[in-house]
N, C-alpha and C positions, 0 to 999 in steps of 0.2 A: 854438406852440397850447397855451393854457392851457385847465384846466378851468372849464366853464361849467356850471351848475346850472340845469336846466331849469326848476325850479319856484323860483327863488331870490326873486322877489317875493311868491309864495305864502306861501312861510317867512317872510320878514319880517314879512308883513301877522298870521299866524299866532303870529310872536313877540310884535308888538305887542298882538296880542290876549290873549295869556298875561300880558304885564306888565300889561295894564290889569287883568285881572281879580285878579292877585296884589295890586295896588292895592286893589281894593275887597276884596279878601277881608282885607287887613290893616285898613282901615276899618272893616269889620264887627266883626273881633276886638277893636279899640279901642272900638268902641260898646258890645258886649259885657260887656267889662271895666268900662266906664263905670256902665254900667245895674247890674251884680252889685256895684260898689263902693257904689252909693246905696242898693240895697237892704239890702246889709249894713249901711252906717251907719245906715238906720232902724231895722233889727233891734237894732243895740246900742243906739240911742237909747232904744228901747221897754223894753229889758231895764235899762238906767239909770235910766229913770224909775221901773219897777217896783219895782227896790231901794231906790229913795229913798222911794218910798212906802209901802213895807212898814215900812222904819225910822221914818216919820212916823207911822205908824197905831199902831205899838207906843208911841210916846210920846203920842199923842194929837192927832187934828187935828180943824179945825173941819168942819161940813157942806160951806161953799161950798168949800174945799179940796179936797173929795173929789169934788164936781160939776165941779171944774175939772179934777181928774186925770183923771175918766171921760171929760169932753171931749178933752182932750189924749191919752189911749189911743185912743180913735175915730177922731181925725183921723190918729195915727199908724198903726192899722192899715188905713186907707183909703189912707194913702199907702204901706205895705208891699204892700198887693194891687196897686196900681198900677204898684210897680215889679216884683213878681211877674209881672205880665203882660208889661209891657217886657223883663225878662230873657228871658222866654219868644220873643217874639217876635225879639229881638236874637240868640237861639241859632239860633233856624232860620233866620232870614238868613245867620248865619256858616255854618251849615251847607250852606246852599244853595249861597254863594260858594265853599266849599269844594269841592265837588261839580262847580262850573261850572271852578275852577281847575284840578281834576284832570283834567278832560275836555279843555280847551285845553293841558294838559300833555302829554297822550296825545298829540294832532293834533301837534305841536311834535314829538316824538321819532318821529312816523312819517315825517314830513318829514326830520328827520336820518338817519335810517337807511336812507331813499330817497337823500338825498345821498351818505351815505357808500359806498351800494352803487354809485349811477352814477359816484363818484369812482374805485372799485375797478376798475369795468370799464372807465373812462378809460385806468387806469394799465396796465391789461392790454393793451389795444388800444395805447397807446403803446409799450411794450415789444415788442410784436408788429412795430409799423411799425418800431421801431429794428432789431430783429433782421432785417427784412426787407431793411433799408436796409444793414445790414453785409453781409448774403450778397451783395447787388448788388455792392459795394465789393469783396467777396473775390473775387466772381468777375470782375471788370473788371481787378484786380490780377493776377489768374491769367493771364487773356489777354492783358494788356500784357507780362507778362514770358515770355508763350510764344512771342510773335512775335518 
Protein backbone atom coordinates (compact mmCIF):
# COMPACT_ATOMS: atom_id res chain seq x y z
CA UNK A 1 0.00 0.00 0.00
CA UNK A 2 1.76 3.13 -1.21
CA UNK A 3 0.81 6.77 -0.85
CA UNK A 4 -1.00 8.25 -3.83
CA UNK A 5 -1.59 12.02 -3.79
CA UNK A 6 -5.09 12.64 -5.09
CA UNK A 7 -4.18 15.84 -6.88
CA UNK A 8 -0.81 14.79 -8.29
CA UNK A 9 -1.79 15.49 -11.90
CA UNK A 10 -3.11 18.92 -10.97
CA UNK A 11 0.07 19.60 -8.99
CA UNK A 12 2.18 18.54 -11.99
CA UNK A 13 0.24 20.94 -14.22
CA UNK A 14 0.70 23.76 -11.72
CA UNK A 15 4.42 23.04 -11.51
CA UNK A 16 4.67 23.14 -15.31
CA UNK A 17 2.81 26.46 -15.35
CA UNK A 18 5.22 27.75 -12.71
CA UNK A 19 8.22 26.67 -14.79
CA UNK A 20 6.75 28.33 -17.87
CA UNK A 21 6.08 31.48 -15.88
CA UNK A 22 9.66 31.42 -14.57
CA UNK A 23 10.99 31.16 -18.13
CA UNK A 24 8.78 34.09 -19.20
CA UNK A 25 9.99 36.12 -16.22
CA UNK A 26 13.63 35.40 -17.02
CA UNK A 27 13.03 36.41 -20.64
CA UNK A 28 11.40 39.67 -19.52
CA UNK A 29 14.38 40.38 -17.24
CA UNK A 30 16.74 39.82 -20.19
CA UNK A 31 14.63 42.09 -22.39
CA UNK A 32 14.67 44.78 -19.72
CA UNK A 33 18.44 44.51 -19.30
CA UNK A 34 18.96 44.74 -23.06
CA UNK A 35 16.79 47.85 -23.35
CA UNK A 36 18.46 49.43 -20.33
CA UNK A 37 21.89 48.76 -21.85
CA UNK A 38 20.84 50.32 -25.15
CA UNK A 39 19.53 53.37 -23.30
CA UNK A 40 22.77 53.62 -21.36
CA UNK A 41 24.80 53.34 -24.57
CA UNK A 42 22.77 56.11 -26.20
CA UNK A 43 23.17 58.36 -23.16
CA UNK A 44 26.90 57.64 -23.09
CA UNK A 45 27.13 58.38 -26.83
CA UNK A 46 25.38 61.72 -26.32
CA UNK A 47 27.70 62.59 -23.43
CA UNK A 48 30.82 61.77 -25.47
CA UNK A 49 29.48 63.79 -28.39
CA UNK A 50 28.81 66.80 -26.17
CA UNK A 51 32.30 66.63 -24.68
CA UNK A 52 33.97 66.40 -28.08
CA UNK A 53 31.82 69.25 -29.42
CA UNK A 54 32.74 71.48 -26.49
CA UNK A 55 36.42 70.90 -27.12
CA UNK A 56 35.90 71.60 -30.86
CA UNK A 57 33.95 74.78 -30.09
CA UNK A 58 36.83 76.06 -27.97
CA UNK A 59 39.23 75.44 -30.86
CA UNK A 60 36.87 76.83 -33.48
CA UNK A 61 34.52 75.00 -35.78
CA UNK A 62 32.62 75.70 -38.99
CA UNK A 63 28.89 76.43 -39.18
CA UNK A 64 28.39 73.24 -41.19
CA UNK A 65 29.88 71.15 -38.39
CA UNK A 66 27.63 72.89 -35.83
CA UNK A 67 24.56 72.05 -37.94
CA UNK A 68 25.78 68.50 -38.31
CA UNK A 69 26.26 68.30 -34.54
CA UNK A 70 22.76 69.67 -33.86
CA UNK A 71 21.20 67.15 -36.24
CA UNK A 72 23.15 64.32 -34.66
CA UNK A 73 22.16 65.42 -31.13
CA UNK A 74 18.54 65.65 -32.22
CA UNK A 75 18.67 62.09 -33.56
CA UNK A 76 20.34 60.79 -30.41
CA UNK A 77 17.71 62.50 -28.24
CA UNK A 78 14.94 60.84 -30.29
CA UNK A 79 16.70 57.52 -29.83
CA UNK A 80 17.04 58.15 -26.09
CA UNK A 81 13.34 58.99 -25.82
CA UNK A 82 12.48 55.84 -27.75
CA UNK A 83 14.65 53.67 -25.48
CA UNK A 84 13.23 55.33 -22.36
CA UNK A 85 9.74 54.29 -23.47
CA UNK A 86 10.94 50.78 -24.25
CA UNK A 87 12.70 50.52 -20.89
CA UNK A 88 9.50 51.60 -19.18
CA UNK A 89 7.42 49.08 -21.12
CA UNK A 90 9.86 46.23 -20.51
CA UNK A 91 10.06 47.14 -16.80
CA UNK A 92 6.26 46.99 -16.57
CA UNK A 93 6.22 43.65 -18.40
CA UNK A 94 8.93 42.33 -16.10
CA UNK A 95 6.94 43.42 -13.02
CA UNK A 96 3.80 41.77 -14.40
CA UNK A 97 5.70 38.56 -15.03
CA UNK A 98 7.11 38.70 -11.51
CA UNK A 99 3.61 39.00 -10.03
CA UNK A 100 2.40 36.14 -12.24
CA UNK A 101 5.36 34.01 -11.14
CA UNK A 102 4.65 34.73 -7.48
CA UNK A 103 1.01 33.68 -7.94
CA UNK A 104 2.03 30.44 -9.63
CA UNK A 105 4.54 29.78 -6.87
CA UNK A 106 1.83 30.28 -4.24
CA UNK A 107 -0.45 27.83 -6.05
CA UNK A 108 2.29 25.20 -6.17
CA UNK A 109 3.05 25.74 -2.48
CA UNK A 110 -0.62 25.16 -1.63
CA UNK A 111 -0.58 21.82 -3.42
CA UNK A 112 2.73 20.89 -1.78
CA UNK A 113 1.27 21.61 1.66
CA UNK A 114 -1.86 19.65 0.79
CA UNK A 115 0.28 16.73 -0.37
CA UNK A 116 2.36 16.90 2.80
CA UNK A 117 -0.79 16.92 4.96
CA UNK A 118 -2.29 13.98 3.07
CA UNK A 119 0.98 12.09 3.36
CA UNK A 120 1.08 12.69 7.11
CA UNK A 121 -2.55 11.51 7.39
CA UNK A 122 -1.64 8.44 5.34
CA UNK A 123 1.27 7.62 7.64
CA UNK A 124 -0.93 8.00 10.72
CA UNK A 125 -3.53 5.70 9.15
CA UNK A 126 -0.83 3.21 8.18
CA UNK A 127 0.54 3.23 11.73
CA UNK A 128 -2.98 2.69 13.08
CA UNK A 129 -3.54 -0.27 10.76
CA UNK A 130 -0.14 -1.70 11.65
CA UNK A 131 -0.88 -1.38 15.39
CA UNK A 132 -4.28 -2.98 14.92
CA UNK A 133 -2.68 -5.84 13.00
CA UNK A 134 -0.07 -6.29 15.74
CA UNK A 135 -2.84 -6.34 18.36
CA UNK A 136 -4.67 -9.02 16.37
CA UNK A 137 -1.49 -11.07 16.15
CA UNK A 138 -0.90 -10.69 19.87
CA UNK A 139 -4.43 -11.84 20.65
CA UNK A 140 -4.08 -14.82 18.31
CA UNK A 141 -0.74 -15.75 19.88
CA UNK A 142 -2.21 -15.48 23.37
CA UNK A 143 -5.21 -17.58 22.38
CA UNK A 144 -2.98 -20.19 20.75
CA UNK A 145 -0.75 -20.48 23.83
CA UNK A 146 -3.72 -20.57 26.10
CA UNK A 147 -5.16 -23.69 24.46
